[in-house]
C-alpha positions as a printed Julia matrix, in Angstrom:
80×3 Matrix{Float64}:
 -5.3    -6.26   27.09
 -2.41   -5.33   24.67
 -2.58   -7.85   21.7
  1.09   -8.97   20.15
  0.72   -9.89   16.71
  3.02  -12.25   15.52
  6.5   -10.45   13.68
  6.04  -10.61   10.41
  9.09  -11.73    8.37
 11.65   -9.77    5.71
 11.93  -10.51    2.37
 15.73   -9.83    1.1
 15.96   -9.95   -2.54
 19.48  -10.42   -4.31
 19.28   -8.76   -7.32
 21.51   -6.94  -10.28
 22.66   -3.82   -9.63
 25.15   -1.61  -11.51
 27.31   -4.2   -12.8
 27.11   -5.9    -9.4
 24.9    -7.2    -7.18
 22.92   -5.52   -4.26
 20.97   -6.58   -1.49
 17.87   -5.01   -1.22
 14.21   -5.66    1.24
 11.81   -6.14   -0.48
  9.85   -2.93   -0.84
 13.03   -0.35   -0.14
 13.79    2.03   -2.46
 17.29    1.48   -1.83
 19.83   -1.13   -1.82
 21.08   -2.41    2.18
 24.45   -3.14    0.1
 26.74   -4.22   -2.5
 28.72   -6.9    -3.92
 30.96   -7.61   -6.65
 29.55  -10.65   -7.3
 26.14  -12.85   -6.89
 28.16  -15.26   -4.38
 28.85  -12.7    -1.84
 25.53  -10.4    -1.62
 23.73  -14.07   -1.29
 26.08  -14.56    1.83
 24.93  -10.86    3.17
 21.26  -11.91    2.36
 21.22  -15.01    3.9
 23.16  -13.47    7.32
 20.63  -11.05    7.39
 17.26  -13.46    6.87
 19.28  -15.98   10.12
 19.15  -12.86   12.29
 15.55  -12.29   10.89
 13.91  -15.13   10.4
 13.11  -13.98    6.74
 13.41  -15.4     3.55
 15.79  -14.33    0.59
 14.71  -14.2    -2.79
 18.25  -14.95   -5.66
 17.14  -13.13   -8.74
 18.71  -14.04  -12.3
 20.25  -10.94  -14.5
 17.21  -10.76  -15.99
 15.49   -9.96  -13.15
 13.48  -13.31  -12.43
 13.69  -15.59   -9.35
 15.75  -18.28   -9.49
 15.68  -19.65   -5.52
 14.39  -18.38   -2.73
 14.8   -19.63    0.5
 13.52  -19.06    4.01
 14.96  -18.83    7.59
 13.04  -19.51   10.72
 10.47  -21.37   12.31
  8.98  -22.53    9.68
  6.55  -25.7    10.54
  7.32  -29.28    9.56
  5.48  -31.2     7.62
  3.37  -27.8     6.67
 -0.12  -27.49    8.54
 -3.14  -28.1     5.86
């Protein structure tokens, strides 16, 4: 009998890139898309995360994570 594994969440990062901002999947070498503003990049990342039940990580210019949002079937209240 084949056992189905749960689909892993996609982690999508908004990062500074070449004077603008980019959307990059966690672990990817190349960016998915490039944008002039952080707001544009956040919108793009959010659409992808919603479609894939993933999570967005918004970085500052320094590289530090300033915000993170999860999209999908998160249990509330969390177990435990």
